C-alpha positions in Angstrom: 2.8 31.1 -13.5 -1.0 31.4 -13.6 -2.9 31.1 -10.4 -6.6 30.1 -10.0 -8.9 29.6 -7.1 -10.2 26.1 -6.4 -13.6 27.0 -7.8 -12.1 28.5 -11.0 -9.9 25.4 -11.4 -12.9 23.1 -11.2 -14.7 24.9 -13.9 -11.7 25.2 -16.2 -9.8 21.9 -15.5 -9.4 20.9 -19.1 -8.1 24.4 -20.0 -5.7 24.3 -16.9 -4.2 21.0 -18.0 -3.6 22.4 -21.5 -1.8 25.5 -19.9 0.2 23.2 -17.6 1.9 21.7 -20.7 3.8 24.9 -21.1 3.9 26.5 -17.6 3.1 25.7 -14.0 -0.4 26.4 -12.8 -1.2 27.2 -9.1 -4.5 26.4 -7.5 -5.3 28.0 -4.2 -7.8 26.8 -1.7 -9.8 29.1 0.6 -7.8 27.8 3.5 -4.6 29.2 2.0 -3.2 26.0 0.8 -1.6 26.1 -2.6 -0.9 23.4 -5.1 1.1 23.4 -8.3 0.1 21.5 -11.5 2.8 20.9 -14.0 3.2 18.6 -17.0 5.3 15.5 -16.5 6.6 13.5 -19.4 6.7 9.8 -18.4 9.5 7.6 -19.6 8.5 5.0 -22.2 8.5 1.4 -21.2 11.4 -0.6 -22.5 8.8 -3.1 -23.8 7.2 -0.4 -26.0 8.9 -1.4 -29.3 7.7 -1.3 -32.8 6.7 -4.5 -34.5 8.5 -6.2 -37.3 7.2 -7.5 -40.6 7.8 -11.2 -41.3 6.5 -13.9 -43.6 6.5 -16.4 -40.7 3.0 -17.8 -39.9 1.6 -18.2 -36.4 2.3 -21.9 -36.8 5.9 -21.3 -37.8 6.4 -19.3 -34.6 4.7 -21.9 -32.4 6.8 -24.7 -33.9 10.0 -22.7 -33.4 9.1 -22.0 -29.8 8.3 -25.6 -29.1 11.6 -26.7 -30.6 13.6 -24.2 -28.6 11.9 -25.4 -25.4 12.4 -29.1 -26.1 16.2 -28.6 -26.6 16.0 -30.3 -30.0 17.6 -28.9 -33.1 17.8 -30.0 -36.6 
């Protein structure tokens, strides 16, 4: 684990974030407080899905949606 003073961390924040991808980084304040920076991988949203290719036009989709909401079917 690499350790930096608050002043060093301010000057090298971008570099510290790059290091934190692989190992924890400690930042110490003059008061003696210490903080750890570590990389966190956030889970993806269940709504983050890839699109699909279709030959349906925008109007086709709107018509299908209107039909499904009206309760009518052919």
